[in-house]
C-alpha positions as CSV (number, residue, x, y, z in Angstrom):
1,M,-10.0,-37.9,-77.7
2,K,-11.2,-36.4,-81.2
3,T,-11.9,-38.7,-84.2
4,N,-9.0,-37.4,-86.3
5,Q,-6.5,-37.8,-83.4
6,K,-7.5,-41.3,-82.8
7,K,-7.3,-42.2,-86.6
8,Q,-3.8,-40.7,-86.9
9,Q,-2.7,-42.5,-83.7
10,N,-3.9,-45.8,-85.1
11,F,-2.2,-45.0,-88.4
12,I,1.1,-44.4,-86.5
13,R,0.8,-47.6,-84.6
14,R,0.1,-49.5,-87.8
15,R,3.2,-48.0,-89.5
16,A,5.2,-48.8,-86.4
17,R,4.1,-52.3,-86.2
18,V,4.8,-53.0,-90.0
19,R,8.2,-51.4,-89.7
20,A,9.3,-53.4,-86.7
21,K,9.1,-56.6,-88.7
22,I,10.3,-55.3,-92.1
23,S,13.9,-54.2,-92.9
24,G,15.8,-53.8,-96.2
25,T,19.2,-54.9,-97.1
26,A,21.5,-54.5,-100.1
27,E,20.5,-57.8,-101.6
28,R,16.7,-57.3,-100.8
29,P,16.0,-53.6,-100.3
30,R,12.6,-52.5,-98.8
31,L,10.1,-51.0,-101.3
32,T,8.3,-48.5,-99.4
33,I,5.1,-46.5,-100.5
34,F,4.1,-43.0,-99.3
35,K,0.7,-41.4,-100.4
36,S,0.0,-37.9,-100.1
37,H,-3.5,-36.4,-101.0
38,R,-2.2,-35.4,-104.4
39,Y,0.8,-37.7,-105.2
40,I,2.2,-41.2,-104.6
41,Y,5.8,-42.0,-104.0
42,A,7.8,-45.3,-104.2
43,Q,11.3,-46.0,-102.9
44,L,13.8,-48.9,-102.7
45,V,15.7,-48.4,-99.5
46,D,18.8,-50.3,-98.3
47,D,18.2,-49.9,-94.4
48,V,21.6,-51.2,-93.4
49,Q,23.5,-48.4,-95.0
50,G,20.7,-46.0,-95.1
51,H,20.6,-45.2,-98.9
52,T,17.9,-44.9,-101.5
53,L,18.8,-47.2,-104.5
54,A,15.8,-45.9,-106.6
55,S,12.8,-43.9,-106.4
56,A,9.8,-42.9,-108.5
57,D,6.8,-40.5,-108.1
58,S,3.6,-39.4,-109.8
59,R,4.6,-35.7,-109.9
60,G,6.1,-36.1,-113.4
61,V,3.7,-38.9,-114.6
62,K,1.3,-38.1,-117.3
63,G,-2.2,-39.5,-116.7
64,G,-5.6,-38.6,-115.7
65,K,-6.9,-40.6,-112.9
66,P,-4.9,-41.4,-109.8
67,T,-5.2,-45.3,-110.3
68,E,-3.4,-44.7,-113.8
69,Q,-0.7,-42.8,-112.1
70,A,-0.2,-45.5,-109.4
71,K,0.1,-47.9,-112.1
72,Q,2.7,-45.9,-113.7
73,V,4.7,-45.3,-110.5
74,G,4.8,-49.1,-109.9
75,Q,6.1,-49.6,-113.5
76,L,8.8,-46.8,-113.1
77,I,10.0,-48.3,-109.7
78,A,10.4,-51.7,-111.3
79,E,12.2,-50.3,-114.3
80,R,14.5,-48.2,-112.1
81,G,15.1,-51.2,-109.7
82,K,16.1,-53.4,-112.5
83,A,18.5,-50.5,-113.6
84,A,20.1,-50.8,-110.1
85,K,20.2,-54.5,-110.3
86,V,17.6,-55.2,-108.0
87,T,15.0,-58.0,-108.5
88,K,14.1,-59.1,-105.0
89,V,12.3,-56.6,-102.6
90,V,10.3,-56.5,-99.3
91,F,7.2,-54.6,-99.6
92,D,6.4,-52.0,-97.0
93,R,3.0,-50.6,-97.2
94,N,3.9,-48.0,-94.7
95,G,0.9,-48.4,-92.5
96,Y,-1.6,-48.0,-95.5
97,I,-4.2,-50.5,-96.0
98,Y,-3.4,-52.9,-98.9
99,G,-5.9,-51.9,-101.3
100,G,-6.7,-49.2,-103.9
101,K,-3.6,-47.3,-105.1
102,I,-1.2,-49.3,-102.8
103,K,-2.3,-52.5,-104.3
104,I,-2.0,-51.1,-107.8
105,V,1.6,-49.9,-107.3
106,A,2.5,-53.5,-105.9
107,D,0.9,-55.2,-108.7
108,A,2.5,-53.0,-111.5
109,A,5.9,-53.4,-109.8
110,R,5.2,-57.1,-109.9
111,E,4.4,-57.1,-113.5
112,G,7.5,-55.1,-114.1
113,G,9.7,-57.7,-112.6
114,L,10.1,-57.0,-109.0
115,N,9.6,-60.3,-106.9
116,F,8.0,-59.7,-103.3
């Protein structure tokens, strides 16, 4: 098996393992993160009804470095979560390692008022 295939399989396993343990409700939605090569996305999801309560991404964010954009995404999702009357969330790192931009988004969301 090639190295890239093995990495992708490990990522899929990690994502499935995390999702098996985490589920969002209306009172405590799931804060999920998706990271592409260029942008970072965050959503507050109610898994019971299958609705997205709030979302934020770095596509419209002004800022130079990706870490600065990640911080702004965290602040945006916290602000939009408060507008949707959400303060408590369950954090879903979506298979990504908790570090770098993922950690920055989580810390900025905590500073913005989300509890997890």
